[in-house]
N, C-alpha and C positions, 0 to 999 in steps of 0.2 A: 492376536485377539481377533476372533472372527465374530462379526455381529451385523446386524442389519437395521439401519436407520430409517425409519418411515418418514418419506418426504412429505412436508406439509403439516406434520404433527410434531408437538412439543417432545423432547426426550423424557421417558418415564423417570420418576423419582428412583426406582429401583436400579435403573441403568445408570443414572447419574451417581447414585451412591457407590457403584461398583467401580466408576471411573474415578472417583475421589479416592477410593481405597487403594486403587492400582496406579494412581498417578506418580507415586514414589517409586514405583518399580520400573519407570522409563530410564532405560540405560543410556540412551543417546544424549548428546549435548544439544541443547536447544539454543538457537540464534534468533535474536530480534533486531529490527530496525524500526525508526520512527520517522514519520513524516511531519514536517511542520509547514507554515505558510508565512509569507512576509507581513509583518504587522502594519496597520495603517495609522496607529495612533501611539503615543507615549505609554499610555496603559496597557495596551496589547502587547508592546514591545516588552514590558515588564514582565507581563504574564508568559510570553514566549520564553524569555531568559530564566525565569523561575522552573519553568516545564523542562527546559534543557539541563539545567543544575540538577533537576530530581532524577530525570531519566538517564543521564550520563552515568550514574553511579551503577546501573545495571550492565554496563559495557557493551552497549549494542555494537553490531557489525559496521553499521553506518547510520547516519541521519540524513534525511533528504529534505529540501525546501522546494516548493512548488514555485510556479512562474506562470505569470499572465502574459497575455498577447499584447503587450505594448512596452516600450522601452523603460518607463518609469518603474514598473513591477520587475522588469528584468534586472535593472541596475539594482533595486533592493535585493533580490535574490543573490546576485553576485556578492553583495557586500555582507549580507548574513552569512553566507556560505564561509567566505574568507574570515569573518569574526568567529564563527563556530571553530573553524581549524585552528585559528590562533589562540583562542581562549581556552579551549577544551582539549584539544589534541585529537578528537574524534575524526573518524573518516566522515567527510561532509560531502554529499552528493547533490549538486543542483539539478532541478529539472531543466531540460533545454527543448525548445520547440523549434520546428523548422518552418512553420507556417507563416511566420512574419519576418523572415531574415533570409537573405541570399547566401550563396556558398561562401563568398568572401567574408561575410559578417560572422557566419558560424565558425569558419576556420579561425578568425581572429579571437572569437570568444574562446574557442577550444585551446588555443596556444596561451591565452591568458590564464586560463584555469591551471594548464599544465605548469607554467612558469610559476604559479603560486602554490604548487605542490597539491592541487585538487585533481585527483586521478579517477574520480568516480562520477559518473554522470547518470541521470535517468532521462533517457532519449525518447521524445514523444512527437507526434505529428503536430498536435495542438488542434484547437477548434477552428472549424471551417469559418471564415470572415463572412459578415452579414450579406455581402454581395454575392456569396455563393461562387467565387471564383475558385477554380480547380488549382489544388496545391501543386507547386512545381516540384516537390520531393515529399516523401513519406518516411515514416520512422525507420524503416529498413535502410533507405538511402542515408539518413543521418547517422545511423550507426556506422555504416560503411565510411562515411566522411570523418567521423571522430577516429575510427580506427586507422584511418591514413595519417591523421595528425600524432596519434600517440596510441599507446597500448593501454587506453582507458579501460576501466571496469564499468560496464555498461548495463543498466537495467532498463527493461522495456515493459510495456503495458500488455496484460492479457485479460480476456473477457469471458469468464466462465459461463455467462449467460447470453453472450453473443454481443458484439458492439452495436449501439443503435443504428449505425450506418451500414453496417455488413448485410449483405444479401442473404446470407445463410450462415450456418455453424461452420461448414466446410471452408467458406471463403476466410472466416476469421482464423481457423487453424492454418490455412495456407499463408496468411498475412504474418502469423506468429513464426512459422517455420522459416520465412524469409528474414525475419528479424534475427533469429539465432544463426542462420547461415551467413548473414552479414557480419556477425561476430558478437552479438548480445552474449552477456555472462548469465543473465537470469531474466525471468519476467514476473513481475508483481501483479496479481490480479487485482481487478476491481472488487470492491467489498462485497459480500454475500451473507446470507443467514441461515443457510442449511448446509452442514457439512458435506452432505452428499452432492451438493452442486459443485464443490470444489474436487471432490474425488471422482466423480463421473468426468470431469473436465480432464483431470490427470489421466484417466484411462484413455480418453479420446486422443490425447496429445501423444501417449505411448504408442498407440496404434497407427499414428501418422509418423512415427519415427522421430518425434521431437524429443531430443534427449537433454535439453538445457533445464536448469533448475526453475521450478514453479514455486513461487512464494506466495502464500495466501495473504491477500490483504483484509485486515481486521479492523472494522469501524465500531468501536464501543459507542452506542447511541444514547445521547443525553437529551437532544431535542428530536422527539418523535415527529412532529409535524413538519419540520425541515427536513427530516430524512425521508418522509413519504413524497415530499414535492421533489427532492433531488433523485430519489430512486426511479420516480417517473421518467426523469430526462435521462437517465443513464441505463435503462433497461434492467434494473435490479428487481427482482421479485421480493416482495415484503409478505412473508407468511401471514395467514389469518391469525394464528395464535399469537403473533406479536401484536397485532391491533388489539386483541382482547387482554393482553397483559398491559398494554399503556393506557386502557381506558380509565378515565377519571384522575389522571396524574397530571393534567394541564397545569394545575397550580402547586405541584409538589415536586420540585426539582430533585430532592433527596432521593424518593421513591424511583423517579426515572432514572437516576445514576445506577441505584442499585439493580434495577431490571437490566439495563444496558450492560453493566458489568457481568452480571450473572449469564446473560445469554452469550457473550463473548467468551467467558471462561469455559462455559460447556462446549463451544465450538473448539476452542484450541485444545481442550482435553481430548476430544473425539479425534481431531486431526493428529494429535500427537501420538495417540494409540494406533493410527494408520500410517505412522513412519514419517510424518511431516516433521521436519527439523528446524525450519526457519518461518519466521512470521513477521509480517510488516504491518505496523499499527498506524491507522490514520488519526493522529491525536487531536487535530483541530486546535492545536497549540495548548492542549490541558494535559496535564499529566497524570491526575489522579487515578482515571479508570485504567489507563494502559499499565500504569505501575501495578495496581492491584491484580490485573490480568497475568502480567509477567510473574508476580509472586506466586499466583497459583501453578504456574509452570516450573515453579522450583527455582527461579532465578532470585538471587539475593544480592543487595548492594554490597560493594566493597567495605570490609570492615575498617 
């Protein structure tokens, strides 16, 4: 299917109608994965497990759990990952950062995961500490360390709109290529809101000889104000048409959810038509929007 998407404009209703008509004609298998974060309260933990129970029926390739830059959050991540593996049998991938741990600690964590049959990891550098100290290692170094400890299935991060700290887009591409050279199996992108953002990034990677799998990260937006604040910190462009769509919905969560789901559905349909086979959903520990979007992709729960 050959088409042109206008950057910065919302997709036309006629184009979306054609996508909806043709979505059933997609012959490839679609794979999904879901990201969660460690809950801080009992009620948040209940929400997390309800979401896991709902989304596991879609048979995701894996689920991941984020990781904070302190031992308390790290320990919660470890425990949740083990609980997911034990209770659901799903492939569970903990996030692991190298910014706040030395080589020995990282190797010990890796061995503990391996001994507990956790063979998938999302390897990240992590946030620079407040004192601005230079990291002793980076994501590519962590990937290499993990591969020395075991044949882990490793996901890394990619930034279609450039990492906030990167000097330029070329630097970003060079760093991503290093991660794959070190042994990464796939790269999961930061979220974005224009399908062409991912497609252009995919083309740039191909020109650089980056052959690893690129998985688009999809964020169904339910809290628009929080999104705008976070996007400003992560160098993610929020198109003007999104501002217009969310105007007047501050006290209307149902409408916000419908808008968020629709935007994400439109993106995954466009990307599916462009040959993208795998999608990673930032669930924020809520299942409803991600579940609906996966349904639009033709994924159905086990009967």
